GUSEKOL-654511 format. One record per residue: residue number from 1; x, y, z of N, C-alpha, C, CB in turn. Coordinates in Angstrom, 2 decimals. Glycine has a CB too. Layout:
BEGIN
SITE     n        nX        nY        nZ       caX       caY       caZ        cX        cY        cZ       cbX       cbY       cbZ
SITE   NUM         X         Y         Z         X         Y         Z         X         Y         Z         X         Y         Z
...
This chain:
BEGIN
SITE     n        nX        nY        nZ       caX       caY       caZ        cX        cY        cZ       cbX       cbY       cbZ
SITE     1     34.74   -101.80    -67.10     34.44   -103.16    -66.69     32.96   -103.29    -66.56     35.14   -103.53    -65.40
SITE     2     32.25   -104.45    -66.80     30.81   -104.65    -66.69     30.72   -106.16    -66.02     30.03   -104.51    -68.24
SITE     3     29.54   -106.32    -65.68     29.25   -107.78    -65.09     28.10   -108.30    -65.95     28.78   -107.78    -63.39
SITE     4     28.26   -109.69    -66.13     27.16   -110.53    -66.58     26.85   -111.57    -65.64     27.44   -111.13    -67.86
SITE     5     25.59   -112.02    -65.47     25.11   -113.05    -64.66     24.83   -114.34    -65.46     23.90   -112.58    -63.95
SITE     6     25.55   -115.37    -65.24     25.13   -116.66    -65.97     25.21   -117.74    -64.93     26.08   -117.04    -67.28
SITE     7     24.05   -118.43    -64.90     23.90   -119.51    -63.95     24.35   -119.26    -62.54     24.58   -120.64    -64.43
SITE     8     23.91   -118.13    -61.92     24.12   -117.66    -60.59     25.50   -117.34    -60.37     23.68   -118.61    -59.61
SITE     9     26.36   -117.13    -61.36     27.71   -116.73    -61.22     27.93   -115.48    -61.75     28.59   -117.62    -61.78
SITE    10     28.74   -114.52    -61.18     29.03   -113.23    -61.79     30.38   -113.24    -62.42     28.94   -112.13    -60.79
SITE    11     30.52   -112.68    -63.56     31.67   -112.79    -64.47     32.05   -111.39    -64.79     31.35   -113.62    -65.78
SITE    12     33.24   -110.99    -64.62     33.81   -109.57    -64.97     34.43   -109.82    -66.33     34.98   -108.96    -63.84
SITE    13     33.97   -108.82    -67.25     34.52   -109.03    -68.55     35.00   -107.59    -69.12     33.41   -109.73    -69.49
SITE    14     36.44   -107.57    -69.33     36.98   -106.20    -69.88     36.82   -106.03    -71.32     38.48   -106.02    -69.60
SITE    15     36.00   -107.07    -72.12     35.63   -106.87    -73.41     36.81   -106.89    -74.34     34.90   -105.66    -73.50
SITE    16     37.90   -107.49    -74.12     39.04   -107.56    -75.00     39.53   -109.00    -75.16     40.16   -106.68    -74.48
SITE    17     38.57   -109.86    -75.56     38.94   -111.34    -75.86     39.47   -112.00    -74.67     40.01   -111.48    -76.99
SITE    18     39.11   -111.65    -73.63     39.54   -112.36    -72.40     38.48   -112.28    -71.17     40.92   -111.73    -71.96
SITE    19     38.22   -113.48    -70.85     37.25   -113.61    -69.57     38.03   -113.72    -68.35     36.30   -114.90    -69.61
SITE    20     37.78   -112.83    -67.29     38.52   -112.81    -66.17     37.46   -113.32    -65.08     39.17   -111.36    -65.92
SITE    21     37.84   -114.34    -64.37     37.06   -114.91    -63.30     37.78   -115.02    -61.99     36.59   -116.23    -63.69
SITE    22     37.02   -115.18    -60.90     37.62   -115.40    -59.60     37.64   -116.92    -59.30     36.83   -114.61    -58.50
SITE    23     38.88   -117.46    -59.43     38.95   -118.92    -59.39     39.03   -119.49    -57.91     40.20   -119.36    -60.20
SITE    24     38.30   -120.41    -57.69     38.19   -121.02    -56.41     39.25   -122.01    -56.15     36.92   -121.65    -56.26
SITE    25     40.09   -122.31    -57.11     41.24   -123.26    -56.94     42.46   -122.62    -56.10     41.77   -123.70    -58.40
SITE    26     42.65   -123.10    -54.87     43.73   -122.54    -54.02     44.94   -122.38    -54.59     43.95   -123.28    -52.93
SITE    27     45.42   -123.30    -55.40     46.70   -123.22    -56.08     46.80   -122.03    -57.02     46.94   -124.48    -56.83
SITE    28     45.71   -121.56    -57.49     45.74   -120.49    -58.51     45.93   -119.09    -57.82     44.41   -120.50    -59.37
SITE    29     47.09   -118.45    -58.18     47.45   -117.18    -57.60     47.01   -115.94    -58.37     48.89   -117.15    -57.43
SITE    30     46.58   -116.19    -59.48     46.32   -114.94    -60.45     44.88   -114.71    -60.57     46.91   -115.15    -61.95
SITE    31     43.98   -115.58    -60.03     42.60   -115.14    -60.09     41.92   -115.56    -61.44     42.54   -113.60    -59.91
SITE    32     42.67   -116.02    -62.35     42.31   -116.40    -63.66     42.43   -117.83    -63.90     43.07   -115.71    -64.60
SITE    33     41.44   -118.52    -64.47     41.67   -120.09    -64.59     41.29   -120.44    -66.05     40.70   -121.00    -63.48
SITE    34     42.14   -121.28    -66.50     41.84   -121.84    -67.88     41.33   -123.18    -67.87     43.03   -121.85    -68.76
SITE    35     41.21   -123.79    -66.67     40.80   -125.13    -66.54     39.26   -125.30    -67.00     41.03   -125.57    -65.06
SITE    36     38.84   -126.22    -67.93     37.49   -126.39    -68.34     36.64   -126.87    -67.11     37.42   -127.40    -69.52
SITE    37     37.18   -127.57    -66.09     36.36   -128.06    -65.02     36.22   -127.19    -63.92     36.83   -129.25    -64.54
SITE    38     36.89   -125.92    -64.02     36.89   -124.90    -62.89     35.31   -124.63    -62.72     37.82   -123.44    -63.28
SITE    39     34.90   -124.78    -61.43     33.45   -124.50    -61.16     33.08   -122.93    -61.29     33.10   -125.02    -59.68
SITE    40     34.11   -122.11    -61.37     33.91   -120.69    -61.45     33.86   -120.05    -62.83     34.92   -120.08    -60.71
SITE    41     34.24   -120.98    -63.82     34.15   -120.48    -65.18     32.76   -120.17    -65.73     34.76   -121.42    -66.04
SITE    42     32.40   -119.19    -66.33     31.06   -118.86    -66.78     30.47   -120.01    -67.58     31.08   -117.58    -67.61
SITE    43     29.27   -120.40    -67.19     28.58   -121.37    -67.98     27.43   -120.74    -68.80     28.06   -122.46    -67.08
SITE    44     27.72   -120.54    -70.02     26.71   -119.94    -70.89     26.01   -121.02    -71.58     27.30   -118.95    -71.89
SITE    45     24.65   -121.23    -71.54     23.97   -122.34    -72.21     23.58   -121.72    -73.52     22.71   -122.95    -71.38
SITE    46     23.50   -122.67    -74.51     22.97   -122.35    -75.93     21.85   -123.21    -76.19     24.05   -122.56    -77.07
SITE    47     20.71   -122.71    -76.62     19.55   -123.29    -77.05     19.51   -123.43    -78.57     18.42   -122.53    -76.54
SITE    48     19.35   -124.70    -79.15     19.20   -124.80    -80.53     17.81   -124.60    -81.00     19.68   -126.04    -80.96
SITE    49     17.68   -123.72    -81.90     16.16   -123.42    -82.46     16.36   -123.47    -83.95     15.47   -121.83    -81.99
SITE    50     15.36   -124.11    -84.55     15.35   -124.11    -86.09     14.99   -122.79    -86.64     14.35   -125.15    -86.66
SITE    51     15.50   -122.54    -87.80     15.05   -121.32    -88.60     13.74   -121.62    -89.34     16.18   -120.87    -89.66
SITE    52     12.88   -120.55    -89.34     13.16   -119.12    -89.16     12.83   -118.71    -87.69     12.31   -118.25    -90.20
SITE    53     12.41   -119.68    -86.94     12.12   -119.31    -85.53     13.24   -118.59    -84.68     11.76   -120.56    -84.82
SITE    54     14.48   -119.31    -84.89     15.62   -118.74    -84.18     15.75   -117.21    -84.40     16.90   -119.43    -84.63
SITE    55     15.72   -116.72    -85.72     15.80   -115.33    -85.96     14.66   -114.53    -85.52     15.98   -115.11    -87.30
SITE    56     13.37   -115.18    -85.43     12.11   -114.47    -84.97     12.26   -114.07    -83.54     10.84   -115.36    -85.12
SITE    57     13.03   -115.07    -82.77     13.29   -114.86    -81.32     14.19   -113.55    -81.23     14.04   -116.19    -80.62
SITE    58     15.26   -113.58    -82.00     16.30   -112.53    -81.93     15.76   -111.22    -82.22     17.41   -112.79    -82.86
SITE    59     14.96   -111.15    -83.30     14.23   -109.87    -83.80     13.26   -109.41    -82.84     13.49   -110.08    -85.12
SITE    60     12.83   -110.16    -81.79     11.93   -109.80    -80.80     10.47   -109.97    -81.24     12.20   -108.44    -80.40
SITE    61     10.26   -110.62    -82.30      8.95   -111.03    -82.79      8.30   -112.31    -82.09      9.08   -111.28    -84.26
SITE    62      9.13   -113.25    -81.78      8.62   -114.50    -81.12      9.05   -114.28    -79.61      9.29   -115.94    -81.80
SITE    63      8.14   -114.19    -78.83      8.45   -113.96    -77.38      7.98   -115.26    -76.57      7.69   -112.58    -76.83
SITE    64      7.60   -116.27    -77.21      7.20   -117.55    -76.57      7.85   -118.61    -77.30      5.69   -117.78    -76.54
SITE    65      8.62   -119.55    -76.73      9.18   -120.70    -77.15      8.32   -121.83    -76.70     10.54   -120.81    -76.67
SITE    66      7.67   -122.54    -77.74      6.83   -123.72    -77.46      7.58   -125.01    -77.26      5.88   -123.91    -78.56
SITE    67      7.58   -125.59    -76.16      8.41   -126.87    -75.93      7.52   -127.93    -75.35      9.64   -126.63    -74.95
SITE    68      8.02   -129.08    -75.32      7.19   -130.25    -74.74      7.30   -130.37    -73.18      7.67   -131.66    -75.39
SITE    69      8.33   -129.67    -72.51      8.43   -129.74    -71.18      9.02   -128.43    -70.63      9.22   -130.91    -70.82
SITE    70      8.92   -128.31    -69.23      9.36   -127.11    -68.59     10.85   -127.10    -68.55      8.78   -126.99    -67.21
SITE    71     11.41   -125.92    -68.12     12.88   -125.73    -67.84     13.09   -124.92    -66.58     13.59   -125.00    -69.03
SITE    72     14.21   -125.31    -65.86     14.49   -124.51    -64.76     15.52   -123.38    -65.10     14.97   -125.38    -63.66
SITE    73     15.94   -123.31    -66.29     16.94   -122.35    -66.69     16.36   -120.99    -66.86     17.60   -122.76    -67.95
SITE    74     16.84   -119.92    -66.17     16.35   -118.78    -66.27     17.61   -117.70    -66.68     15.59   -118.54    -64.97
SITE    75     17.25   -116.53    -67.20     18.27   -115.57    -67.46     18.70   -115.69    -68.89     19.43   -115.74    -66.51
SITE    76     19.79   -115.01    -69.27     20.29   -114.98    -70.60     20.78   -116.33    -71.15     21.36   -114.02    -70.67
SITE    77     20.41   -116.68    -72.34     20.84   -117.78    -72.94     21.17   -117.44    -74.39     19.85   -118.84    -72.80
SITE    78     22.16   -118.09    -75.06     22.52   -117.87    -76.42     21.52   -118.64    -77.39     23.99   -118.31    -76.64
SITE    79     21.07   -118.16    -78.48     20.36   -118.92    -79.44     21.11   -119.44    -80.59     19.33   -118.18    -79.90
SITE    80     21.09   -120.68    -80.92     21.87   -121.26    -82.09     20.79   -121.56    -83.20     22.72   -122.66    -81.65
SITE    81     21.01   -121.03    -84.39     20.17   -121.44    -85.49     20.79   -122.66    -86.01     20.02   -120.37    -86.59
SITE    82     19.95   -123.75    -85.99     20.51   -124.96    -86.58     20.81   -125.06    -88.08     19.65   -125.99    -86.28
SITE    83     21.44   -126.11    -88.55     22.04   -126.22    -89.80     20.72   -126.73    -90.83     23.41   -127.32    -89.70
SITE    84     19.68   -127.04    -90.22     18.49   -127.61    -91.03     17.83   -126.42    -92.00     17.28   -128.21    -89.93
SITE    85     18.00   -126.63    -93.29     17.33   -125.72    -94.07     15.94   -126.16    -94.29     18.01   -125.50    -95.29
SITE    86     14.93   -125.20    -94.26     13.51   -125.66    -94.39     13.20   -125.99    -95.75     12.53   -124.64    -93.91
SITE    87     12.51   -127.30    -95.82     12.09   -127.68    -97.06     11.02   -126.83    -97.75     11.66   -128.96    -96.94
SITE    88     10.76   -127.00    -99.04      9.74   -126.28    -99.65      8.43   -126.50    -99.02      9.69   -126.60   -101.03
SITE    89      8.08   -127.63    -98.54      6.85   -127.81    -97.83      6.84   -126.97    -96.53      6.64   -129.31    -97.52
SITE    90      7.86   -126.99    -95.80      7.89   -126.15    -94.48      7.82   -124.76    -94.89      9.21   -126.38    -93.56
SITE    91      8.44   -124.26    -95.82      8.37   -122.83    -96.24      6.91   -122.46    -96.50      9.24   -122.58    -97.55
SITE    92      6.28   -123.45    -97.33      4.81   -123.25    -97.70      4.05   -123.17    -96.46      4.23   -124.39    -98.62
SITE    93      4.23   -124.12    -95.41      3.42   -124.17    -94.24      3.51   -122.86    -93.41      3.82   -125.37    -93.41
SITE    94      4.88   -122.43    -93.43      5.12   -121.16    -92.65      4.40   -119.92    -93.21      6.62   -120.87    -92.61
SITE    95      4.46   -119.83    -94.54      3.80   -118.71    -95.29      2.24   -118.89    -95.16      4.25   -118.71    -96.87
SITE    96      1.69   -120.09    -95.13      0.32   -120.43    -95.10     -0.05   -119.78    -93.67      0.04   -122.09    -95.25
SITE    97      0.77   -120.19    -92.61      0.32   -119.79    -91.29      0.26   -118.17    -91.08      1.29   -120.46    -90.24
SITE    98      1.37   -117.42    -91.74      1.41   -115.96    -91.46      0.39   -115.26    -92.31      2.81   -115.37    -91.72
SITE    99     -0.29   -115.94    -93.35     -1.33   -115.47    -94.13     -2.54   -115.91    -93.76     -1.16   -115.74    -95.38
SITE   100     -2.60   -116.88    -92.91     -3.89   -117.36    -92.44     -4.72   -116.12    -91.87     -3.67   -118.50    -91.32
SITE   101     -6.18   -116.12    -92.05     -6.82   -114.93    -91.68     -6.82   -114.58    -90.24     -8.11   -114.98    -92.12
SITE   102     -6.80   -115.63    -89.45     -6.79   -115.37    -87.83     -5.42   -114.75    -87.54     -6.99   -116.85    -86.86
SITE   103     -4.32   -115.35    -88.07     -3.11   -114.94    -87.65     -2.74   -113.51    -88.36     -2.10   -116.08    -87.96
SITE   104     -3.27   -113.45    -89.60     -3.10   -112.18    -90.29     -3.50   -110.98    -89.74     -3.68   -112.21    -91.41
SITE   105     -4.60   -111.17    -89.02     -5.18   -110.00    -88.45     -4.51   -109.46    -87.17     -6.57   -110.28    -88.17
SITE   106     -3.64   -110.30    -86.50     -3.04   -109.97    -85.20     -1.55   -109.53    -85.40     -3.14   -111.22    -84.23
SITE   107     -0.99   -109.65    -86.58      0.43   -109.11    -86.80      0.40   -108.03    -87.75      1.40   -110.17    -87.31
SITE   108      1.43   -107.13    -87.58      1.43   -106.01    -88.48      2.01   -106.45    -89.86      2.24   -104.82    -87.87
SITE   109      1.89   -105.52    -90.85      2.40   -105.71    -92.14      3.98   -105.75    -92.07      1.86   -104.59    -93.08
SITE   110      4.58   -104.81    -91.19      5.88   -104.88    -91.01      6.43   -106.18    -90.46      6.22   -103.85    -90.24
SITE   111      5.88   -106.64    -89.46      6.26   -107.95    -88.93      6.28   -108.98    -89.88      5.44   -108.34    -87.91
SITE   112      5.22   -109.04    -90.59      4.90   -110.06    -91.67      6.03   -109.92    -92.70      3.41   -109.81    -92.36
SITE   113      6.34   -108.85    -93.06      7.41   -108.72    -94.16      8.83   -109.08    -93.55      7.44   -107.16    -94.78
SITE   114      9.03   -108.71    -92.35     10.19   -109.06    -91.67     10.40   -110.62    -91.52     10.16   -108.40    -90.35
SITE   115      9.26   -111.30    -91.23      9.34   -112.80    -91.13      9.45   -113.49    -92.49      8.11   -113.35    -90.40
SITE   116      9.01   -112.89    -93.52      9.27   -113.40    -94.84     10.75   -113.22    -95.26      8.36   -112.71    -95.83
SITE   117     11.33   -112.04    -94.96     12.77   -111.89    -95.21     13.62   -112.86    -94.53     13.21   -110.60    -94.83
SITE   118     13.22   -113.12    -93.16     13.90   -113.99    -92.29     13.85   -115.47    -93.07     13.18   -113.97    -90.77
SITE   119     12.63   -115.79    -93.48     12.49   -117.15    -93.98     13.55   -117.42    -95.21     10.95   -117.37    -94.47
SITE   120     13.63   -116.31    -96.06     14.42   -116.55    -97.27     15.95   -116.08    -97.10     13.72   -115.78    -98.48
SITE   121     16.27   -115.51    -96.01     17.52   -115.08    -95.75     18.22   -115.22    -94.46     17.51   -113.92    -96.02
SITE   122     17.83   -116.34    -93.74     18.35   -116.76    -92.34     19.79   -117.14    -92.39     17.55   -117.98    -91.76
SITE   123     20.25   -117.07    -91.27     21.71   -117.58    -90.96     21.49   -118.97    -90.42     22.57   -116.61    -89.83
SITE   124     22.43   -119.96    -90.80     22.44   -121.33    -90.40     23.64   -121.70    -89.72     22.26   -122.18    -91.49
SITE   125     23.56   -122.63    -88.72     24.77   -123.13    -88.06     25.40   -122.10    -87.17     25.78   -123.58    -89.09
SITE   126     24.90   -121.03    -86.83     25.53   -119.95    -86.04     24.69   -119.59    -84.79     25.73   -118.68    -86.92
SITE   127     25.39   -119.00    -83.87     24.82   -118.39    -82.73     24.49   -116.93    -83.16     25.80   -118.48    -81.48
SITE   128     23.15   -116.74    -83.12     22.63   -115.44    -83.83     22.37   -114.35    -82.79     21.25   -115.71    -84.66
SITE   129     22.35   -114.73    -81.58     22.20   -113.63    -80.39     21.82   -114.39    -79.20     21.02   -112.45    -80.67
SITE   130     21.21   -113.55    -78.23     20.85   -114.06    -76.89     19.48   -113.47    -76.55     21.95   -113.66    -75.78
SITE   131     18.92   -114.22    -75.59     17.53   -113.79    -75.09     17.43   -114.24    -73.72     16.31   -114.39    -75.93
SITE   132     16.48   -113.73    -72.95     16.44   -114.26    -71.52     15.15   -115.04    -71.36     16.52   -113.06    -70.40
SITE   133     15.36   -116.08    -70.71     14.00   -116.91    -70.29     13.56   -116.43    -68.92     14.25   -118.62    -70.21
SITE   134     12.44   -115.80    -68.99     11.89   -115.41    -67.59     10.89   -116.22    -66.97     11.33   -114.15    -67.62
SITE   135     10.23   -117.14    -67.78      9.16   -118.04    -67.08      8.91   -119.25    -68.07      7.67   -117.19    -66.78
SITE   136      8.60   -120.35    -67.30      8.20   -121.54    -68.15      7.25   -122.33    -67.44      9.37   -122.43    -68.53
SITE   137      6.33   -121.74    -66.69      5.25   -122.39    -66.03      3.83   -122.48    -66.69      5.12   -121.75    -64.82
SITE   138      3.80   -121.86    -67.73      2.52   -121.86    -68.48      2.36   -123.08    -69.30      2.41   -120.64    -69.38
SITE   139      1.49   -123.96    -68.93      1.16   -125.28    -69.69     -0.02   -124.91    -70.54      0.80   -126.58    -68.68
SITE   140      0.17   -125.08    -71.85     -0.96   -125.01    -72.89     -1.77   -126.20    -72.97     -0.44   -124.75    -74.26
SITE   141     -2.98   -126.38    -72.80     -3.66   -127.54    -72.90     -4.83   -127.64    -73.87     -4.06   -127.84    -71.68
SITE   142     -5.09   -126.40    -74.42     -6.27   -126.30    -75.24     -5.89   -125.65    -76.57     -7.38   -125.50    -74.51
SITE   143     -6.54   -125.95    -77.60     -6.33   -125.27    -79.05     -6.62   -123.82    -78.88     -7.34   -125.89    -80.27
SITE   144     -7.58   -123.51    -78.07     -8.02   -121.96    -78.02     -6.87   -121.14    -77.27     -9.55   -121.75    -77.13
SITE   145     -6.26   -121.74    -76.31     -5.22   -121.03    -75.59     -3.91   -120.92    -76.48     -4.91   -121.79    -74.23
SITE   146     -3.68   -121.92    -77.26     -2.67   -121.96    -78.29     -2.69   -120.93    -79.26     -2.74   -123.13    -78.96
SITE   147     -3.96   -120.85    -79.85     -4.27   -119.89    -80.93     -4.22   -118.38    -80.38     -5.73   -120.23    -81.53
SITE   148     -4.65   -118.23    -79.13     -4.68   -116.85    -78.62     -3.27   -116.27    -78.33     -5.52   -116.81    -77.34
SITE   149     -2.39   -117.23    -78.31     -0.98   -116.65    -78.04     -0.13   -116.84    -79.30     -0.24   -117.38    -76.75
SITE   150     -0.78   -117.22    -80.42     -0.06   -117.39    -81.56      0.85   -116.34    -82.05     -0.91   -117.65    -82.48
SITE   151      0.45   -115.15    -81.88      1.19   -114.05    -82.35      2.50   -113.75    -81.62      0.36   -112.92    -82.29
SITE   152      2.51   -114.52    -80.37      3.75   -114.38    -79.65      4.71   -115.61    -79.83      3.43   -114.17    -78.16
SITE   153      4.16   -116.82    -80.25      5.03   -118.07    -80.41      5.11   -118.35    -81.87      4.45   -119.36    -79.63
SITE   154      4.45   -117.88    -82.78      4.63   -118.12    -84.20      4.83   -119.60    -84.65      5.79   -117.33    -84.63
SITE   155      4.01   -120.48    -83.85      4.12   -121.97    -84.03      2.70   -122.18    -84.80      4.29   -122.90    -82.47
SITE   156      2.76   -123.33    -85.51      1.54   -123.76    -86.30      0.90   -125.01    -85.86      1.86   -123.93    -87.71
SITE   157      1.37   -125.60    -84.81      0.77   -126.88    -84.23      1.03   -127.04    -82.70      1.37   -128.15    -84.98
SITE   158     -0.08   -127.47    -82.11      0.09   -127.76    -80.72      0.31   -129.30    -80.51     -1.15   -127.26    -79.94
SITE   159      1.31   -129.59    -79.75      1.80   -130.91    -79.53      0.91   -131.76    -78.82      3.00   -130.88    -78.86
SITE   160      0.88   -133.04    -79.03      0.07   -134.06    -78.31      0.85   -134.92    -77.45     -0.66   -134.91    -79.23
SITE   161      0.39   -135.34    -76.49      1.04   -136.38    -75.66      0.73   -137.75    -76.20      0.59   -136.29    -74.18
SITE   162      1.44   -138.86    -75.57      1.15   -140.27    -75.92     -0.26   -140.55    -75.87      1.85   -141.22    -75.04
SITE   163     -1.05   -140.05    -74.85     -2.40   -140.39    -74.70     -3.38   -139.49    -75.55     -2.74   -140.31    -73.25
SITE   164     -2.78   -138.73    -76.39     -3.69   -138.02    -77.47     -4.14   -136.77    -76.92     -4.98   -138.87    -77.91
SITE   165     -3.62   -136.20    -75.71     -4.02   -135.07    -75.11     -3.01   -133.90    -75.62     -4.04   -135.30    -73.55
SITE   166     -3.59   -132.77    -75.64     -2.73   -131.59    -75.94     -1.89   -131.18    -74.87     -3.50   -130.47    -76.31
SITE   167     -0.70   -130.91    -75.02      0.19   -130.39    -73.97      1.48   -129.76    -74.46      0.54   -131.49    -73.04
SITE   168      1.61   -128.49    -74.30      2.76   -127.73    -74.64      3.12   -126.77    -73.65      2.60   -127.08    -75.85
SITE   169      4.40   -126.52    -73.38      4.76   -125.55    -72.34      5.35   -124.29    -73.06      5.83   -126.19    -71.30
SITE   170      4.82   -123.13    -72.57      5.32   -121.77    -73.08      6.46   -121.40    -72.34      4.28   -120.63    -72.98
SITE   171      7.62   -121.10    -72.92      8.82   -120.49    -72.28      8.69   -119.07    -72.66     10.24   -121.12    -72.74
SITE   172      8.51   -118.19    -71.78      8.52   -116.72    -71.97      9.80   -116.10    -72.07      7.85   -116.09    -70.93
SITE   173     10.05   -115.31    -73.18     11.23   -114.80    -73.51     11.16   -113.09    -73.48     11.61   -115.42    -74.91
SITE   174     12.34   -112.47    -73.10     12.43   -111.11    -73.36     13.83   -110.63    -73.45     11.73   -110.39    -72.36
SITE   175     13.97   -109.34    -73.78     15.37   -108.70    -73.80     16.24   -109.46    -74.93     16.13   -108.84    -72.26
SITE   176     15.81   -109.66    -76.16     16.64   -110.26    -77.27     17.81   -109.31    -77.61     15.75   -110.52    -78.58
SITE   177     18.96   -109.90    -77.89     20.07   -109.16    -78.41     20.57   -109.79    -79.71     21.18   -109.08    -77.37
SITE   178     20.47   -109.09    -80.71     20.79   -109.62    -82.14     22.35   -109.40    -82.32     19.89   -108.78    -83.38
SITE   179     22.99   -110.40    -82.59     24.48   -110.28    -82.98     24.64   -109.69    -84.44     25.20   -111.75    -82.91
SITE   180     25.36   -108.59    -84.53     25.52   -107.92    -85.78     26.31   -109.02    -86.67     26.32   -106.45    -85.60
SITE   181     27.21   -109.70    -86.16     28.05   -110.61    -86.72     27.79   -112.04    -86.07     29.48   -110.13    -86.56
SITE   182     26.85   -112.97    -86.47     26.64   -114.22    -85.67     27.90   -115.06    -85.72     25.40   -115.05    -86.21
SITE   183     27.95   -115.91    -84.63     29.21   -116.66    -84.40     28.98   -118.15    -85.05     29.57   -116.73    -82.72
SITE   184     29.85   -118.54    -85.81     29.83   -119.78    -86.52     30.22   -120.87    -85.49     30.79   -119.76    -87.77
SITE   185     29.41   -122.04    -85.46     29.88   -123.18    -84.81     30.15   -124.24    -85.73     28.98   -123.60    -83.83
SITE   186     31.31   -124.87    -85.57     31.68   -125.90    -86.55     30.79   -127.18    -86.44     33.16   -126.28    -86.35
SITE   187     30.46   -127.42    -85.22     29.39   -128.48    -85.04     28.72   -128.22    -83.78     29.95   -129.94    -85.03
SITE   188     27.54   -128.82    -83.67     26.67   -128.62    -82.43     27.15   -129.61    -81.35     25.06   -128.87    -82.76
SITE   189     27.64   -128.98    -80.18     28.40   -129.77    -79.19     27.68   -130.67    -78.16     29.17   -128.86    -78.46
SITE   190     26.41   -131.07    -78.72     25.62   -132.01    -77.87     24.66   -132.68    -78.65     24.93   -131.34    -76.74
SITE   191     24.08   -133.66    -78.03     23.11   -134.51    -78.76     21.67   -134.03    -78.58     23.21   -135.96    -78.28
SITE   192     21.40   -133.00    -77.82     20.11   -132.45    -77.46     19.87   -131.00    -77.85     19.95   -132.59    -76.02
SITE   193     18.82   -130.35    -77.33     18.63   -128.93    -77.70     19.38   -128.06    -77.01     17.37   -128.51    -77.56
SITE   194     20.19   -128.43    -75.82     20.88   -127.47    -75.13     22.33   -128.04    -75.14     20.27   -127.18    -73.70
SITE   195     23.23   -126.97    -75.16     24.64   -127.12    -75.04     25.28   -126.01    -74.27     25.23   -127.21    -76.35
SITE   196     26.54   -126.04    -73.99     27.30   -125.00    -73.43     28.21   -124.41    -74.48     28.07   -125.50    -72.25
SITE   197     28.37   -123.11    -74.36     29.28   -122.37    -75.36     30.61   -122.92    -75.15     29.30   -120.76    -75.18
SITE   198     31.18   -123.40    -76.45     32.60   -123.94    -76.39     33.53   -122.91    -75.88     33.10   -124.41    -77.77
SITE   199     34.53   -123.24    -75.08     35.48   -122.38    -74.49     36.21   -121.49    -75.50     36.42   -123.18    -73.74
SITE   200     36.36   -122.00    -76.65     36.98   -121.27    -77.81     36.51   -120.05    -78.20     36.92   -121.98    -78.90
SITE   201     35.12   -120.04    -77.97     34.29   -118.86    -78.44     33.62   -118.09    -77.25     33.15   -119.37    -79.44
SITE   202     33.90   -118.38    -76.05     33.09   -118.02    -74.95     33.39   -116.55    -74.73     33.37   -118.90    -73.68
SITE   203     34.58   -116.03    -74.85     34.81   -114.61    -74.61     34.14   -113.72    -75.89     36.49   -114.36    -74.47
SITE   204     34.17   -114.29    -77.01     33.59   -113.60    -78.15     31.96   -113.38    -77.86     33.87   -114.52    -79.54
SITE   205     31.45   -114.51    -77.35     29.89   -114.37    -77.11     29.64   -113.25    -75.92     29.21   -115.94    -76.63
SITE   206     30.46   -113.34    -75.03     30.30   -112.31    -73.93     30.60   -110.89    -74.42     31.25   -112.65    -72.74
SITE   207     31.56   -110.74    -75.26     31.72   -109.45    -75.83     30.55   -108.93    -76.65     32.88   -109.45    -76.63
SITE   208     30.02   -109.87    -77.47     28.98   -109.46    -78.25     27.61   -109.17    -77.48     28.81   -110.48    -79.27
SITE   209     27.47   -109.94    -76.44     26.37   -109.56    -75.60     26.35   -108.13    -75.10     26.33   -110.43    -74.50
SITE   210     27.62   -107.75    -74.73     27.74   -106.48    -74.18     27.69   -105.35    -75.29     29.01   -106.43    -73.39
SITE   211     28.50   -105.46    -76.21     28.63   -104.51    -77.31     27.38   -104.33    -78.22     29.77   -104.93    -78.15
SITE   212     26.95   -105.40    -78.49     25.64   -105.33    -79.56     24.54   -104.88    -78.73     25.19   -106.85    -80.30
SITE   213     24.49   -105.10    -77.36     23.37   -104.69    -76.57     23.44   -103.26    -76.46     23.32   -105.33    -75.24
SITE   214     24.65   -102.64    -76.37     24.99   -101.14    -76.27     24.56   -100.47    -77.54     26.55   -100.88    -76.04
SITE   215     24.88   -101.25    -78.70     24.61   -100.63    -79.96     23.14   -100.56    -80.20     25.28   -101.36    -81.07
SITE   216     22.35   -101.55    -79.74     20.88   -101.48    -79.94     20.28   -100.43    -78.99     20.21   -102.89    -79.68
SITE   217     20.71   -100.19    -77.87     20.34    -99.18    -77.00     20.56    -97.81    -77.61     21.07    -99.32    -75.76
SITE   218     21.77    -97.56    -78.23     22.16    -96.24    -78.87     21.25    -96.06    -79.98     23.66    -96.17    -79.37
SITE   219     20.81    -97.07    -80.83     19.97    -96.81    -82.01     18.61    -96.52    -81.53     19.96    -97.99    -83.01
SITE   220     18.11    -97.25    -80.41     16.71    -97.00    -79.81     16.71    -95.58    -79.25     16.34    -98.08    -78.61
SITE   221     17.79    -95.00    -78.69     17.76    -93.69    -78.06     17.78    -92.64    -79.26     19.03    -93.50    -77.01
SITE   222     18.30    -93.00    -80.37     18.46    -92.02    -81.51     17.00    -91.95    -82.01     19.58    -92.52    -82.73
SITE   223     16.34    -92.94    -82.11     15.02    -92.94    -82.68     13.96    -92.12    -81.84     14.57    -94.37    -82.83
SITE   224     14.16    -92.02    -80.59     13.29    -91.24    -79.78     13.31    -89.84    -79.89     13.49    -91.52    -78.53
């Protein structure tokens, strides 16, 4: 047995396509609840990120997500790679960025090659892994600050407010877990960047968070 912490709730998962929770409903005698509205069911949030940035996060290359506002969400979240395929123009802009002289000098050849492979071989419409949000209090207001952290956020533009001022918020990420077999979503279950993992695949996501993380740890230990 192991434990995961999601939204301040602990969930015990035996890893066999089954989520076991402690249900607060007094009429429930088994301690297991299948009700969608049960407050003790694990609430795993999913963040939609366009490719190739979704995969850059999961590969551990992108450790800052640039957004227009702060978030109170902390801890592990799943990353959903949207269905939007980059246009030729977007691909050109991405390649132009990673081969720009300033950016070129701060990333390794291996990371650059990985990012190109991701650009042309990404997964779409799938949950590709998980990552932890550890902080989102850093507001970037200058071009200099934005550029100085570019090797961490891999973004090519600093957003402007309605007043013409620069303002972006850096969400700091760590501990990515790449799913060996990404989980397909038939449709994005919300109208915004955030959603909750559909109940039909909830146990699968929990299992992958545990097993794929163990696999990565084993590989890392072997390399040492």
